[in-house]
C-alpha positions as CSV (number, residue, x, y, z in Angstrom):
1,M,0.0,0.0,0.0
2,S,1.5,3.3,-1.1
3,E,1.8,6.3,1.2
4,L,2.6,9.9,0.4
5,F,4.5,12.3,2.6
6,K,4.9,16.0,1.8
7,T,6.7,19.1,3.1
8,D,7.8,22.6,2.0
9,F,11.4,22.7,0.9
10,S,12.7,26.2,-0.1
11,G,9.3,27.5,-1.0
12,R,8.4,24.5,-3.1
13,E,6.6,21.3,-2.3
14,I,8.7,18.1,-2.1
15,S,7.0,14.7,-1.6
16,I,8.1,11.1,-0.9
17,K,6.0,8.3,-2.0
18,T,6.6,4.8,-0.7
19,G,5.1,1.3,-1.3
20,Y,4.4,2.4,-4.9
21,M,7.3,1.2,-7.0
22,A,10.1,-1.3,-6.7
23,G,8.4,-3.4,-4.0
24,Q,11.0,-6.1,-3.8
25,A,13.8,-3.7,-2.9
26,D,14.8,-3.4,0.8
27,G,13.9,0.2,0.6
28,A,12.4,2.4,-2.2
29,A,11.3,6.0,-2.4
30,L,9.8,8.0,-5.3
31,V,10.8,11.6,-4.6
32,T,9.1,14.5,-6.5
33,Y,10.3,18.1,-6.4
34,G,8.4,20.3,-8.9
35,D,8.4,18.2,-12.0
36,T,11.7,16.5,-11.2
37,V,11.0,12.8,-10.1
38,V,13.7,10.3,-9.0
39,L,13.2,6.7,-7.9
40,V,15.8,5.5,-5.5
41,T,16.2,1.9,-4.3
42,A,18.4,0.3,-1.7
43,V,19.2,-3.4,-1.5
44,S,21.6,-5.2,0.8
45,L,22.2,-8.9,0.6
46,T,22.0,-10.9,3.8
47,T,25.2,-12.8,3.3
48,K,28.4,-11.2,4.4
49,R,31.6,-10.8,2.5
50,E,34.3,-12.2,4.8
51,G,37.8,-10.9,5.1
52,I,37.0,-7.2,4.3
53,D,37.1,-4.2,6.6
54,F,34.8,-1.9,4.6
55,V,31.2,-1.8,3.5
56,P,30.9,-3.2,-0.1
57,L,28.7,-0.3,-1.3
58,T,27.9,0.4,-5.0
59,V,26.0,3.6,-5.9
60,D,24.6,4.2,-9.4
61,Y,22.8,7.4,-10.3
62,Q,21.3,7.3,-13.8
63,E,19.5,9.9,-15.9
64,M,16.9,8.4,-18.3
65,T,16.7,10.6,-21.5
66,A,13.0,10.0,-21.5
67,A,12.9,12.1,-18.3
68,A,13.4,15.2,-20.5
69,G,11.4,13.9,-23.5
70,K,14.5,13.0,-25.5
71,I,15.7,9.9,-27.4
72,P,19.3,9.0,-27.0
73,G,21.7,9.6,-29.9
74,G,24.0,7.0,-31.3
75,F,23.4,3.8,-33.2
76,F,21.8,1.8,-30.3
77,K,19.4,4.6,-29.2
78,R,19.6,3.6,-25.6
79,E,21.4,4.9,-22.5
80,G,25.1,3.9,-22.5
81,R,27.9,4.4,-20.1
82,P,27.4,7.0,-17.4
83,N,28.2,10.6,-18.3
84,E,30.3,12.9,-16.2
85,R,27.3,14.3,-14.3
86,E,26.0,10.9,-13.5
87,I,29.4,9.8,-12.2
88,L,29.9,12.9,-10.0
89,T,26.3,12.6,-8.6
90,S,27.0,8.9,-7.8
91,R,30.1,9.9,-6.0
92,I,28.2,12.5,-3.9
93,I,25.7,9.9,-2.8
94,D,28.5,7.4,-2.1
95,R,30.7,9.8,-0.1
96,S,27.6,10.9,1.9
97,T,26.3,7.5,2.8
98,R,29.4,5.3,3.1
99,P,30.6,6.6,6.5
100,L,27.2,6.1,8.0
101,F,27.1,2.3,7.8
102,P,28.2,0.7,11.0
103,K,31.7,-0.6,11.3
104,G,31.8,-4.3,10.6
105,Y,28.9,-4.3,8.2
106,S,30.1,-6.3,5.2
107,C,26.9,-7.2,3.2
108,E,26.9,-6.3,-0.5
109,T,24.8,-3.1,-0.7
110,Q,23.6,-1.2,-3.7
111,I,21.8,2.1,-4.1
112,V,20.3,2.9,-7.5
113,A,18.9,6.4,-8.2
114,T,16.9,6.7,-11.5
115,V,15.8,10.1,-12.8
116,L,12.3,9.6,-14.3
117,S,11.3,13.2,-14.9
118,Y,13.4,16.3,-15.0
119,D,12.2,19.9,-15.2
120,T,15.6,21.7,-15.4
121,E,14.6,23.9,-12.4
122,N,14.8,21.5,-9.5
123,S,18.2,19.8,-9.0
124,S,17.9,16.0,-9.5
125,D,21.0,15.4,-7.4
126,V,19.4,17.0,-4.3
127,V,16.3,14.8,-4.9
128,A,18.4,11.7,-5.5
129,L,20.3,12.1,-2.2
130,L,17.1,12.6,-0.3
131,G,15.7,9.4,-1.9
132,A,18.8,7.4,-1.1
133,S,18.6,8.5,2.6
134,T,14.9,7.7,2.7
135,A,15.3,4.3,1.1
136,L,18.1,3.4,3.6
137,T,16.3,4.9,6.6
138,M,13.0,3.1,6.1
139,S,14.7,-0.3,5.2
140,D,16.2,-2.9,7.6
141,I,19.7,-1.9,6.4
142,P,21.7,-0.5,9.3
143,F,22.3,3.2,8.6
144,K,23.0,6.1,10.9
145,G,20.7,8.6,9.1
146,P,18.7,10.4,8.1
147,I,20.7,12.7,5.9
148,A,19.8,15.4,3.4
149,G,21.5,17.4,0.7
150,V,21.0,21.0,-0.3
151,R,22.5,23.3,-3.0
152,V,23.4,26.8,-1.9
153,G,23.9,29.8,-4.2
154,R,24.3,33.5,-3.5
155,V,22.9,36.3,-5.7
156,E,23.5,39.9,-4.7
157,N,24.8,38.8,-1.3
158,E,21.6,36.8,-0.5
159,F,21.9,33.0,0.0
160,I,19.5,30.9,-2.0
161,C,18.4,27.3,-1.2
162,N,18.3,25.0,-4.2
163,P,18.7,27.8,-6.8
164,S,17.2,27.4,-10.3
165,V,19.4,27.2,-13.4
166,D,18.9,30.9,-14.1
167,Q,19.8,31.8,-10.5
168,L,22.9,29.7,-10.6
169,E,24.1,31.6,-13.6
170,K,24.0,34.8,-11.6
171,S,25.3,33.2,-8.4
172,D,28.9,33.7,-7.1
173,M,28.9,30.2,-5.5
174,D,27.5,26.7,-6.0
175,L,27.8,24.6,-2.9
176,F,26.3,21.1,-2.4
177,L,26.3,20.2,1.2
178,V,25.0,17.2,3.1
179,G,23.9,17.1,6.7
180,R,23.0,14.4,9.2
181,K,20.6,14.5,12.1
182,V,22.2,14.0,15.5
183,L,20.8,14.4,19.0
184,S,21.8,17.7,20.6
185,E,24.0,17.5,23.7
186,S,21.2,18.7,25.9
187,G,19.1,15.8,24.7
188,D,16.0,17.9,24.1
189,G,16.3,18.3,20.3
190,Y,18.6,17.6,17.5
191,D,21.3,19.3,15.5
192,I,22.4,19.0,11.8
193,N,26.0,18.0,11.5
194,L,27.9,18.5,8.2
195,V,28.7,15.2,6.5
196,M,30.0,16.2,3.1
197,L,30.7,19.4,1.1
198,E,31.5,20.0,-2.5
199,G,31.3,23.1,-4.7
200,G,32.8,26.0,-6.4
201,A,32.8,29.8,-6.0
202,H,34.0,33.0,-7.6
203,E,36.8,33.9,-5.2
204,V,34.6,34.3,-2.2
205,E,35.9,34.9,1.3
206,E,36.2,32.1,3.9
207,S,33.7,33.7,6.2
208,V,31.1,33.7,3.4
209,V,31.6,29.9,2.9
210,V,31.0,29.2,6.6
211,D,27.8,31.4,6.6
212,A,26.6,29.5,3.5
213,I,27.2,26.1,5.2
214,N,25.2,27.3,8.3
215,F,22.4,28.5,5.9
216,G,22.3,25.2,4.1
217,L,22.2,23.1,7.3
218,T,19.3,25.1,8.6
219,A,17.5,24.9,5.2
220,M,17.5,21.1,5.1
221,R,15.6,20.6,8.4
222,P,12.2,20.2,6.8
223,V,13.4,17.2,4.7
224,I,15.2,15.6,7.6
225,E,11.9,15.8,9.6
226,L,10.0,14.5,6.6
227,Q,12.2,11.3,6.7
228,D,11.5,10.9,10.4
229,R,7.8,10.8,9.5
230,V,8.4,8.1,6.9
231,R,10.4,6.1,9.3
232,E,7.9,6.4,12.1
233,A,5.1,5.2,9.8
234,L,6.8,2.6,7.7
235,G,10.3,2.0,9.1
236,K,11.5,-1.6,9.4
237,E,13.5,-3.0,12.3
238,K,17.2,-2.7,11.5
239,R,19.4,-5.7,11.1
240,T,21.8,-6.3,14.0
241,V,25.5,-5.9,13.3
242,E,27.5,-8.1,15.6
243,P,31.1,-6.8,15.8
244,I,33.9,-9.3,15.6
245,Q,34.6,-10.4,19.1
246,I,38.3,-9.8,19.9
247,D,39.6,-10.8,23.3
248,E,42.1,-8.6,25.2
249,E,44.8,-11.3,25.2
250,L,44.9,-11.4,21.4
251,R,44.9,-7.6,21.3
252,Q,48.0,-7.4,23.6
253,A,49.7,-10.2,21.6
254,V,49.2,-8.3,18.3
255,F,50.1,-5.0,19.7
256,G,53.3,-6.5,21.2
257,A,54.2,-8.1,17.9
258,A,53.7,-5.0,15.8
259,M,54.5,-2.1,18.1
260,E,58.2,-1.8,17.4
261,G,57.8,-2.2,13.6
262,F,54.9,0.2,13.3
263,T,56.6,2.8,15.5
264,R,59.7,2.6,13.3
265,G,57.6,2.7,10.1
266,L,55.5,5.7,11.2
267,T,58.7,7.7,11.8
268,T,60.1,6.9,8.3
269,A,59.5,9.9,6.1
270,R,59.8,8.3,2.6
271,K,56.6,6.6,1.6
272,Q,58.0,3.6,-0.1
273,D,60.4,2.8,2.8
274,R,57.6,3.4,5.3
275,Q,55.2,1.2,3.4
276,A,57.8,-1.6,3.2
277,I,58.4,-1.5,7.0
278,L,54.6,-1.5,7.7
279,R,53.9,-4.3,5.2
280,E,56.7,-6.5,6.6
281,T,55.5,-5.9,10.1
282,R,51.9,-6.9,9.2
283,K,53.2,-10.0,7.4
284,T,55.3,-11.1,10.3
285,A,52.6,-10.5,12.9
286,V,50.1,-12.6,10.8
287,A,52.6,-15.4,10.3
288,E,53.4,-15.5,14.0
289,L,49.9,-15.4,15.4
290,G,47.6,-16.4,12.5
291,E,47.9,-20.2,12.7
292,E,46.4,-20.3,9.1
293,D,43.0,-19.7,10.6
294,P,41.0,-17.3,8.3
295,L,38.9,-15.9,11.1
296,L,41.9,-15.4,13.4
297,I,43.8,-13.8,10.6
298,S,40.9,-11.4,10.0
299,K,40.9,-10.4,13.6
300,I,44.7,-9.8,13.6
301,E,44.4,-7.6,10.5
302,I,41.6,-5.5,12.2
303,L,43.9,-5.1,15.3
304,L,46.9,-4.2,13.1
305,E,44.7,-1.5,11.5
306,E,43.6,-0.3,14.9
307,L,47.2,-0.1,16.3
308,E,48.5,1.8,13.2
309,R,45.8,4.3,13.5
310,K,46.2,4.7,17.3
311,L,50.0,5.2,17.0
312,L,49.8,7.8,14.3
313,R,47.1,9.7,16.1
314,E,48.9,9.7,19.3
315,M,52.1,10.8,17.6
316,I,50.4,13.8,16.1
317,I,48.1,14.8,19.0
318,R,50.3,13.9,22.0
319,D,53.8,14.2,20.7
320,K,53.1,17.1,18.2
321,R,55.0,15.2,15.6
322,R,54.0,14.2,12.1
323,I,55.4,11.4,10.0
324,D,57.9,13.6,8.1
325,N,58.6,15.8,11.2
326,R,56.6,18.8,10.0
327,T,54.5,21.0,12.2
328,N,50.8,20.9,11.8
329,R,50.8,24.1,9.7
330,E,53.9,23.3,7.6
331,I,53.8,22.7,3.9
332,R,56.1,20.1,2.3
333,P,59.0,21.3,0.1
334,I,57.7,22.6,-3.2
335,S,59.5,22.7,-6.6
336,C,58.0,24.0,-9.8
337,E,59.2,24.0,-13.4
338,V,57.6,25.3,-16.6
339,G,58.3,24.9,-20.3
340,I,59.9,21.5,-19.8
341,L,58.5,19.9,-23.0
342,P,59.4,21.5,-26.3
343,R,56.4,20.7,-28.5
344,T,53.5,21.1,-26.1
345,H,51.7,24.4,-26.0
346,G,52.3,24.7,-22.3
347,S,53.8,22.3,-19.7
348,A,54.6,22.4,-16.0
349,L,56.0,20.0,-13.4
350,F,54.7,20.6,-9.9
351,T,56.3,18.6,-7.0
352,R,55.2,18.9,-3.4
353,G,56.9,16.3,-1.2
354,E,56.4,13.0,-2.8
355,T,53.4,14.1,-4.8
356,Q,54.2,15.1,-8.4
357,S,51.9,16.3,-11.2
358,L,52.9,16.8,-14.9
359,A,50.5,19.2,-16.5
360,L,50.3,19.3,-20.3
361,L,48.3,22.1,-22.0
362,T,46.9,22.1,-25.5
363,L,45.2,25.0,-27.3
364,G,42.6,24.4,-29.9
365,T,39.8,26.2,-31.7
366,S,36.1,26.1,-31.1
367,A,35.9,23.0,-33.3
368,D,37.7,21.2,-30.4
369,E,35.1,22.1,-27.8
370,Q,33.7,19.2,-25.8
371,R,30.0,18.5,-26.4
372,L,28.2,17.1,-23.3
373,D,24.7,15.9,-23.7
374,Y,22.8,15.8,-20.3
375,V,19.2,15.1,-19.6
376,G,18.9,18.8,-18.8
377,G,20.3,20.0,-22.1
378,E,23.6,20.3,-24.0
379,E,26.8,21.9,-22.7
380,M,29.7,23.1,-24.9
381,R,32.9,23.1,-22.9
382,S,35.9,25.1,-24.1
383,F,37.9,24.4,-21.0
384,M,38.7,20.7,-20.2
385,L,40.9,19.2,-17.5
386,H,41.6,15.5,-17.4
387,Y,43.3,13.8,-14.5
388,N,45.2,10.5,-14.9
389,F,46.5,8.3,-12.1
390,P,48.8,5.6,-13.5
391,P,49.7,2.7,-11.3
392,Y,53.4,3.5,-11.1
393,S,52.5,6.7,-9.2
394,V,52.0,4.5,-6.1
395,G,54.6,1.9,-6.9
396,E,52.0,-0.6,-8.4
397,A,51.9,-2.7,-11.6
398,R,48.5,-3.3,-13.1
399,F,46.6,-2.9,-16.3
400,L,46.0,0.6,-17.6
401,R,42.3,1.2,-17.9
402,G,40.1,4.2,-18.8
403,P,39.5,6.8,-16.1
404,G,37.6,5.5,-13.1
405,R,35.1,7.5,-10.9
406,R,38.0,8.7,-8.7
407,E,39.9,10.1,-11.7
408,I,36.8,11.8,-13.0
409,G,36.0,13.3,-9.6
410,H,39.5,14.6,-9.1
411,G,39.6,16.1,-12.6
412,A,36.2,17.8,-12.0
413,L,37.4,19.3,-8.7
414,A,40.6,20.7,-10.3
415,R,38.6,22.1,-13.3
416,R,36.1,23.8,-11.0
417,A,39.0,25.4,-9.1
418,L,40.6,26.9,-12.2
419,L,37.4,27.8,-14.1
420,P,36.9,31.2,-12.4
421,V,40.2,32.6,-13.7
422,I,39.9,31.4,-17.3
423,P,39.5,34.3,-19.7
424,S,36.3,34.7,-21.6
425,Q,36.0,33.5,-25.2
426,D,35.8,37.1,-26.4
427,D,39.2,37.8,-24.8
428,F,40.9,34.4,-25.6
429,P,39.0,32.5,-28.3
430,Y,40.7,29.2,-27.7
431,T,39.6,25.8,-26.5
432,I,41.9,24.8,-23.6
433,R,42.7,21.2,-22.5
434,I,44.9,20.4,-19.5
435,V,46.0,16.8,-18.9
436,S,47.4,16.1,-15.4
437,E,49.6,13.0,-15.2
438,I,50.2,12.0,-11.6
439,L,53.8,10.8,-11.7
440,S,54.0,10.2,-7.9
441,S,51.4,10.3,-5.2
442,N,51.5,10.7,-1.5
443,G,48.6,12.9,-0.6
444,S,46.5,15.6,-2.4
445,S,47.3,14.8,-6.0
446,S,44.2,16.6,-7.0
447,M,45.6,19.8,-5.4
448,A,48.9,19.3,-7.2
449,T,46.8,19.1,-10.4
450,V,45.3,22.6,-9.6
451,C,48.8,24.0,-9.0
452,G,50.3,22.3,-12.1
453,G,47.3,23.4,-14.2
454,A,47.8,27.1,-13.2
455,L,51.5,26.9,-14.1
456,S,50.8,25.3,-17.4
457,M,48.3,28.0,-18.4
458,M,50.8,30.7,-17.6
459,D,53.5,28.9,-19.5
460,A,51.2,28.6,-22.5
461,G,50.4,32.4,-22.4
462,V,46.7,31.9,-21.4
463,P,45.8,35.3,-19.8
464,I,44.4,33.9,-16.6
465,R,43.0,36.5,-14.2
466,D,44.8,35.3,-11.1
467,V,46.9,32.4,-9.8
468,V,45.1,29.5,-8.2
469,A,46.5,26.9,-5.8
470,G,45.0,24.0,-3.8
471,I,45.8,22.4,-0.4
472,A,44.4,19.4,1.4
473,M,43.6,19.8,5.1
474,G,43.2,17.1,7.7
475,L,41.7,16.9,11.2
476,L,42.3,14.8,14.3
477,K,39.8,15.3,17.1
478,Q,40.3,13.2,20.2
479,D,39.8,13.6,24.0
480,G,38.7,17.2,23.7
481,E,41.8,18.1,21.6
482,V,41.6,19.3,18.0
483,V,44.6,19.3,15.6
484,I,44.2,20.7,12.1
485,L,46.9,19.5,9.6
486,S,48.0,21.4,6.5
487,D,49.0,19.5,3.4
488,I,48.2,16.0,4.6
489,L,49.9,12.8,3.6
490,G,48.0,9.8,2.5
491,D,48.6,8.0,5.8
492,E,47.3,11.1,7.7
493,D,44.2,11.2,5.6
494,H,43.6,7.5,6.3
495,A,44.0,7.9,10.1
496,G,42.3,11.3,10.3
497,D,38.7,12.5,10.8
498,M,38.4,14.9,7.9
499,D,39.7,15.4,4.3
500,F,39.2,19.0,3.4
501,K,40.4,20.3,0.0
502,V,40.4,24.0,-0.5
503,C,41.4,25.8,-3.7
504,G,41.5,29.5,-4.5
505,T,43.4,32.7,-5.2
506,E,44.8,35.1,-2.7
507,K,41.5,36.9,-3.0
508,G,39.2,34.0,-2.2
509,I,38.0,30.4,-2.6
510,T,37.2,28.9,-6.0
511,A,36.5,25.2,-5.1
512,L,35.9,23.1,-2.0
513,Q,35.6,19.4,-1.2
514,M,35.1,18.0,2.2
515,D,34.5,14.5,3.6
516,I,34.0,14.1,7.3
517,K,34.2,10.8,9.2
518,I,33.0,12.0,12.7
519,D,30.4,14.1,14.3
520,G,31.2,17.4,16.1
521,I,32.8,19.5,13.3
522,T,31.8,22.8,14.8
523,E,31.7,26.2,13.2
524,D,34.9,27.2,15.1
525,I,36.7,24.2,13.6
526,L,35.5,25.1,10.1
527,R,36.7,28.7,10.5
528,Q,40.1,27.6,11.8
529,A,40.5,25.0,9.0
530,L,39.6,27.6,6.3
531,S,41.9,30.2,7.9
532,Q,44.8,27.7,8.0
533,A,44.1,26.6,4.5
534,R,44.3,30.2,3.3
535,E,47.6,30.6,5.0
536,G,49.0,27.5,3.2
537,R,47.3,28.4,-0.1
538,V,49.0,31.9,-0.1
539,H,52.4,30.2,0.7
540,I,51.9,27.9,-2.3
541,I,50.9,30.7,-4.6
542,G,54.1,32.4,-3.7
543,K,56.1,29.4,-4.9
544,L,54.1,29.3,-8.2
545,T,54.6,33.0,-8.9
546,A,58.3,32.8,-8.1
547,T,58.6,30.3,-10.9
548,I,56.6,32.3,-13.5
549,G,55.2,35.6,-12.3
550,S,52.5,36.1,-15.0
551,P,51.3,34.5,-18.2
552,R,53.8,34.6,-21.1
553,E,53.1,37.4,-23.6
554,S,53.2,35.2,-26.6
555,L,51.9,31.7,-27.4
556,S,54.0,28.7,-28.3
557,V,55.2,28.8,-31.9
558,Y,53.4,25.4,-32.2
559,A,50.0,26.8,-31.0
560,P,47.4,27.9,-33.5
561,R,47.0,31.7,-33.9
562,I,43.3,32.6,-33.9
563,T,42.2,35.7,-35.5
564,T,38.5,36.7,-35.1
565,I,36.8,38.9,-37.6
566,T,33.1,39.9,-37.6
567,I,30.9,39.8,-40.6
568,N,27.2,40.6,-41.2
569,P,25.4,37.5,-40.0
570,E,23.3,37.7,-43.2
571,R,26.5,37.1,-45.2
572,I,27.4,33.8,-43.4
573,R,25.9,31.9,-46.3
574,D,28.4,33.7,-48.7
575,V,31.3,32.5,-46.6
576,I,30.0,28.9,-46.5
577,G,28.9,28.8,-50.1
578,T,26.6,26.3,-51.8
579,G,27.3,22.9,-50.1
580,G,30.2,24.4,-48.3
581,K,32.0,25.2,-51.5
582,N,33.5,28.6,-50.5
583,I,34.8,27.6,-47.1
584,R,36.3,24.4,-48.5
585,Q,38.1,26.4,-51.1
586,I,39.6,28.8,-48.5
587,I,40.8,25.9,-46.3
588,S,42.2,24.1,-49.3
589,E,44.1,27.1,-50.6
590,T,45.4,28.4,-47.3
591,G,45.5,25.4,-45.0
592,V,43.8,27.3,-42.2
593,E,41.0,26.2,-39.9
594,I,37.8,28.2,-40.0
595,N,34.9,28.3,-37.6
596,V,31.9,30.5,-38.3
597,E,29.5,31.3,-35.4
598,D,25.8,32.3,-35.8
599,D,26.5,35.9,-34.6
600,G,28.8,36.5,-37.5
601,S,32.1,35.8,-35.7
602,V,34.6,34.1,-38.0
603,M,37.6,32.5,-36.3
604,I,40.6,31.7,-38.5
605,A,43.3,29.5,-36.9
606,S,46.7,28.8,-38.4
607,N,50.4,28.6,-37.4
608,D,51.2,30.4,-40.6
609,A,50.6,34.2,-40.3
610,E,50.8,34.7,-44.1
611,A,48.2,31.9,-44.7
612,A,45.9,33.4,-42.0
613,E,46.1,36.9,-43.7
614,R,45.3,35.3,-47.1
615,A,42.3,33.6,-45.6
616,I,41.1,36.8,-43.9
617,A,41.3,38.6,-47.2
618,M,39.3,35.8,-48.9
619,V,36.6,36.0,-46.3
620,R,36.5,39.8,-46.5
621,E,36.2,39.6,-50.3
622,L,33.2,37.2,-49.9
623,T,31.4,39.4,-47.4
624,E,32.5,42.9,-48.2
625,E,29.6,45.4,-48.4
626,A,29.4,48.0,-51.1
627,E,30.2,51.5,-50.1
628,V,28.9,54.7,-51.7
629,G,31.7,56.7,-53.3
630,K,34.1,53.7,-53.6
631,V,35.4,52.6,-57.0
632,Y,35.4,48.8,-57.8
633,Y,36.9,46.8,-60.6
634,G,34.0,44.6,-61.6
635,T,32.7,42.2,-64.2
636,V,29.8,42.8,-66.6
637,K,27.4,40.0,-65.9
638,R,24.4,41.1,-68.1
639,V,23.6,43.7,-70.7
640,V,20.1,45.2,-71.1
641,D,18.8,48.0,-73.2
642,F,18.9,50.6,-70.4
643,G,22.3,49.6,-69.0
644,A,24.6,46.9,-67.7
645,F,24.7,44.9,-64.5
646,V,28.2,44.7,-63.0
647,E,29.4,42.4,-60.3
648,I,31.6,44.5,-58.0
649,L,31.9,41.9,-55.2
650,P,31.2,38.2,-55.1
651,G,27.5,37.8,-55.2
652,T,27.0,41.6,-55.2
653,D,26.1,43.5,-58.4
654,G,24.7,46.9,-59.4
655,L,23.3,48.7,-62.4
656,V,25.2,51.1,-64.6
657,H,22.5,53.1,-66.3
658,I,23.2,53.9,-70.0
659,S,23.4,57.6,-69.0
660,Q,26.3,56.7,-66.6
661,L,28.4,54.7,-69.1
662,D,30.5,57.6,-70.6
663,N,30.9,61.3,-70.7
664,R,29.6,61.3,-74.2
665,R,26.1,60.3,-75.3
666,V,25.8,56.5,-75.7
667,N,23.2,55.2,-78.1
668,K,23.7,51.5,-77.5
669,V,25.1,49.8,-74.3
670,T,27.1,47.3,-76.3
671,D,29.0,50.2,-77.9
672,V,30.8,50.5,-74.6
673,L,30.3,47.3,-72.6
674,N,29.7,43.6,-73.3
675,E,29.2,40.6,-71.1
676,G,32.4,39.5,-69.5
677,D,34.2,42.8,-69.7
678,R,36.2,44.0,-66.7
679,V,35.4,47.6,-65.9
680,Y,36.0,50.3,-63.2
681,V,32.7,51.6,-61.7
682,K,31.9,53.9,-58.8
683,V,29.0,53.3,-56.4
684,I,26.9,56.5,-56.5
685,D,23.9,55.4,-54.5
686,I,22.3,52.4,-52.5
687,D,18.6,52.7,-52.1
688,R,16.6,51.4,-49.1
689,G,15.9,48.2,-50.9
690,G,19.7,47.6,-51.2
691,K,19.8,48.2,-54.9
692,I,23.2,49.6,-56.0
693,K,23.6,52.3,-58.6
694,L,26.9,52.4,-60.4
695,S,28.7,54.9,-62.7
696,R,31.4,54.2,-65.1
697,K,31.5,57.9,-66.1
698,E,32.4,59.0,-62.5
699,A,34.9,56.3,-62.1
700,L,36.7,57.5,-65.3
701,E,36.6,61.1,-63.8
702,N,38.2,59.8,-60.7
703,F,41.1,58.3,-62.6
704,R,41.4,61.5,-64.7
705,D,41.7,63.5,-61.5
């Protein structure tokens, strides 16, 4: 039996319908917001996957083209592999829900969110996250929810909850944040704690971001309470999760066997050496204590993980010492190089500690723009950033595959960080592609990509408005003590309570991404983390600008030169020609690349300046407008009793009346002109209808003068 639950969410009704679709799923919710409708299901198998210390969760967000009344393109005419938006939304749901499954839960779990209707005004990702939380909350799957997501924009200094597409275009920020309901310390109410944050901004101040987060957490209360109503009415009893029972004797034995090795490993600065010591210590402990018993080995591995995390946290919190002996605010040594590859249009090598990014930049024309077809419409992208994470970057050997969800997510974050400083197409009519190859990784490779990307653009001569850098922040919160770490290592991220990536210029923030593993991230902690991140970011920007202070004044000799000229849009057909004849001829004769826009902009790209000038002249000739008083050398196209029609420009002709053929009286036109003759004529008038009057007589007088 279906039931419907409704509430107001940001001035619009949002509803959750249950028991209506997907009845065999453990939990299912049909969520409607405006005309955006998303079905979300959650299924978790009852059999456990042994020998793993994480929840085997799969999240798939999919947009059906029928949701927007469209038929898929391509030969098969059906939805194919996920597009970038689908992957990024899947990651948002995954990162928001994964930390809220109880430790030790190892049943295969899948969340599927399917967009069934989309109205372009109400964000389907907000709806999908609400549906995922509802499906999990009402099911028997153990889940520490409910949670909710909200998008926050700001127009004219006013925050907007779930802004429309038009509002987002005017907004100076686009933050997606997720909050979780937790009981307040007083016990007489509840608070909303931040779980996940992702978004971009146009160089906004840190204090504005904190205010936006507070606004968003407050705005999501109605949909948190809506889920409570669903759970009270229909919620199933949750499955019990029995933690693995580990006796104290085994704990002491494992700790004793691994203590010395782990302590030595966690004070070894170089990652490969450290990992080798830790790996050997684990192997020895398992061999000594495991007795080839799979269950016992599983318990030992859990205890080894516990010990490693405990030692690292104590070292940082109690001893005020990090793995590489840095202070909590100190940034690893940075080195930057630009122009290291001779044939690329721009290149940069950014190294921070053991993390290294090689950024390669290519400039193209509008023909190289990326076309993205989403359920909400088409996007043409003239700035692309692709992030690659080859196995050798972490000392592994495995097959090279296409980019996974992690690579796409990191590339999207770096692109979002750099986008606010990219020049407009009017100022720089190029398509820009940056490829970041991670050559070595030990923490915040996505932030290294941001720094390398900024350097590569300056090396290529892209006139970026400011320099952008990124930094990854960490947090350890224990026994009332809080330590915020700047520029975290991979091990510090693994043992910490927060991974907070902040990108921006000296002026303000351009991109954010935060994943939180604990409750209790207060406003004061957020403000301190952002302040410390700014300090580190400014330090890194100083290193970037010391390498190259500003964009180069000229492009690489191997980059195409783009010249933009403007023609009358009504003359576009003259440039194209019948069946593309004219434009093909220009390309064939000059070797340039030409792109013609609907507004009359003609972009001519070539590495050969002389060829570009020749192409410009050919376009001008095809589209030139007749001017009164100007003399042209034209061709007689047709002779009539009262005069001759002369083509003065391609596709443009005018009439020389018999009275304007000569200074003397002319009895017969053919006495002076015949078809095919070349003749000088002067434009003496253009009437309102566009008809051109020509004079051979006045042209002759001009030459006589």
